[in-house]
Structure formats: C-alpha cells, structure tokens
C-alpha positions in Angstrom: 7.5 47.0 36.2 9.4 44.0 35.0 9.8 45.5 31.6 11.2 48.7 33.0 13.5 46.8 35.2 14.8 44.6 32.3 15.0 47.6 30.1 17.1 49.5 32.7 19.5 46.5 33.2 19.8 45.5 29.5 18.9 48.5 27.7 16.7 47.7 24.7 15.5 44.3 23.4 18.4 44.4 21.0 20.8 44.8 23.9 19.4 41.7 25.6 19.9 39.8 22.3 23.5 40.9 22.1 24.1 39.8 25.7 22.4 36.5 25.1 24.5 35.8 21.9 27.6 36.6 23.9 26.6 34.1 26.6 25.9 31.5 24.0 29.3 31.9 22.4 31.0 31.6 25.8 29.0 28.6 26.7 29.9 26.9 23.3 33.5 27.1 24.3 33.0 24.8 27.2 30.1 22.7 25.8 29.4 22.2 22.0 25.9 23.1 20.7 24.1 19.8 20.7 21.5 20.9 18.1 24.2 22.1 15.7 26.2 18.8 16.1 23.0 16.8 15.2 22.5 19.0 12.2 26.1 18.4 11.0 25.8 14.7 11.6 22.6 14.5 9.5 24.2 16.5 6.7 27.2 14.1 6.8 24.9 11.1 6.7 22.9 12.5 3.8 26.1 13.3 1.9 27.5 9.8 2.4 24.1 8.2 1.4 24.0 10.3 -1.7 27.5 9.3 -2.6 26.7 5.6 -2.1 23.6 5.9 -4.3 25.6 7.7 -7.0 28.3 5.0 -6.9 25.8 2.1 -7.5 23.3 4.0 -9.7 24.4 2.3 -12.9 25.6 -1.0 -11.4 24.6 -4.1 -13.3 24.6 -7.7 -12.0 27.5 -9.7 -13.4 27.5 -13.3 -14.3 28.5 -14.3 -10.8 25.6 -12.5 -9.2 23.2 -14.1 -11.7 24.7 -17.5 -11.0 24.3 -17.0 -7.1 20.7 -15.8 -7.6 19.9 -18.9 -9.7 21.5 -21.2 -7.1 19.5 -19.5 -4.3 16.2 -20.4 -6.1 17.1 -24.1 -6.4 16.6 -25.6 -3.0 12.9 -25.4 -2.6 12.0 -26.8 -6.0 14.7 -29.5 -5.6 13.3 -30.6 -2.2 9.7 -30.7 -3.5 10.6 -32.5 -6.7 13.0 -34.8 -4.8 10.2 -35.9 -2.4 8.0 -36.7 -5.4 10.9 -38.6 -7.0 11.2 -40.7 -3.8 7.7 -41.9 -4.2 8.2 -42.8 -7.8 11.5 -44.6 -6.9 9.7 -46.5 -4.2 7.2 -47.8 -6.7 9.7 -48.5 -9.5 12.3 -50.3 -7.4 11.0 -51.3 -4.0 14.0 -53.4 -3.1 16.5 -50.7 -4.0 14.4 -48.1 -2.1 14.3 -50.4 1.0 18.1 -50.8 0.9 18.6 -47.0 0.8 16.1 -46.4 3.5 17.9 -49.0 5.7 21.1 -47.1 5.0 19.5 -43.9 6.1 18.3 -45.6 9.3 22.0 -46.0 10.2 22.7 -42.3 10.1 23.3 -41.0 13.7 20.6 -38.9 15.2 22.8 -35.8 15.9 23.5 -35.7 12.1 19.7 -35.6 11.5 19.4 -32.7 13.9 22.2 -30.9 12.1 20.5 -31.4 8.8 17.2 -30.1 10.2 19.0 -27.1 11.6 20.7 -26.3 8.3 17.4 -26.6 6.3 15.4 -24.6 9.0 18.0 -21.8 9.1 18.2 -21.7 5.3 14.4 -21.3 4.9 14.1 -19.2 8.0 16.6 -16.7 6.7 14.8 -16.5 3.3 11.5 -16.0 5.0 12.9 -13.3 7.2 14.5 -11.6 4.2 11.2 -11.6 2.4 9.4 -10.5 5.5 11.7 -7.4 5.8 11.0 -6.5 2.2 7.2 -6.5 2.5 5.0 -4.7 4.8 2.6 -6.8 6.8 -1.0 -5.6 6.8 -3.3 -7.4 9.1 -6.6 -8.5 7.6 -9.6 -6.3 8.4 -11.6 -7.3 11.4 -15.2 -8.2 10.5 -17.9 -6.2 12.3 -19.8 -8.1 14.9 -23.1 -9.4 13.7 -26.0 -9.1 16.1 -27.9 -12.3 17.0 -31.2 -11.1 15.4 -29.4 -10.5 12.1 -27.5 -13.8 12.2 -30.5 -16.0 12.8 -33.8 -14.1 12.8 -35.9 -17.2 14.0 -33.3 -18.2 16.7 -34.2 -17.6 20.3 -32.7 -14.5 22.0 -30.5 -16.6 24.4 -29.7 -20.0 22.8 -28.1 -21.1 26.1 -31.4 -21.1 27.8 -32.9 -23.5 25.2 -30.1 -26.1 25.8 -31.6 -28.7 28.2 -28.2 -30.2 29.1 -26.8 -26.8 30.0 -30.0 -26.0 32.0 -29.6 -29.2 34.0 -25.9 -28.6 34.6 -26.7 -25.0 35.9 -29.5 -26.4 38.1 -27.0 -29.0 39.6 -24.4 -26.2 40.3 -26.9 -24.0 42.2 -27.2 -25.3 45.9 
C-alpha cells in the first residue's frame, strides 16, 4: 500500500530521486554541504602537505644546523665530566677548591633556583622531544604463578604458619 501511495505521488523511483536531488540543491543554497566541505578541506590539507614535502625533499643541513646540533649535544657530557673534574680539582688543590666553594656559598638562593630551573627545563625539553619521537611500549605483565608451582613444599596458606600473625589475629577477635 505504501509503495503504491509513494508511486502515485512521486511516480517511479527515478522520479523520487529527481525530486530528492532538487530538494538537496535548494537546501545547499541556504546551508552548504558539510560532507563536501570536509572533503575539500582534506584535499586542501593533502595538497599543502605534499607541497611542503616536495619543498624540503632535497634539503641538506648547512654548517649552521650542524653547529647547533653539535652544541645541543654538549651540555650533558660537560656536566658529567665537569662533576668528575671537581673531584679531581678538590684532590689536586684543596685550598683553591675550598676558596671557590666558599665563593659559591655567597651566591643568593634565588639564583640557585633559577639555575636549577634552567637546567631542569633544558633536560626536560630534550626528554619530552625524545619521548615524542619514540613510542612507549609497556613491558609485558608476567603471568601469575600459583603457590604450588612457586614453592611445592610450602604450606597452602603461609599466613596460618606465622605464630606472630596467629597471636595478633587471636588478640583481635573478642
């Protein structure tokens, strides 16, 4: 009955499609097609990305990039080797080392906080950069080992063989 009613109103299925297309075109005059807008946006992004990749495909690092990359690799080894050098200096010239440590003791505390923040942000930023480049995979969780497999000669409930625990439980019960 519904088919005959729709067929009488719209004619054939082709007629219903023509009417639907007409309604869609009229509706798009007032409100743009969101799906088509997303498709065009994705196409524009893909074209811009391809253009960017083509622009830097054959780019080589110049001397300045190499210099900056080298400087970025210096702080950690310098801090580690500098700490070892302080121990050597303390043994080689204890009086000179003591004078310099006394001079460091006169540095105001806010300046130490500032130095700590600078060092922490430097290494924190490097760590965050490397964390973004690598994917974290958690270690596998070991399967639980049954008590019988772990210690075959052990009693089934080791808490029951603990005299101190048994006394404590007995004291807790009224």
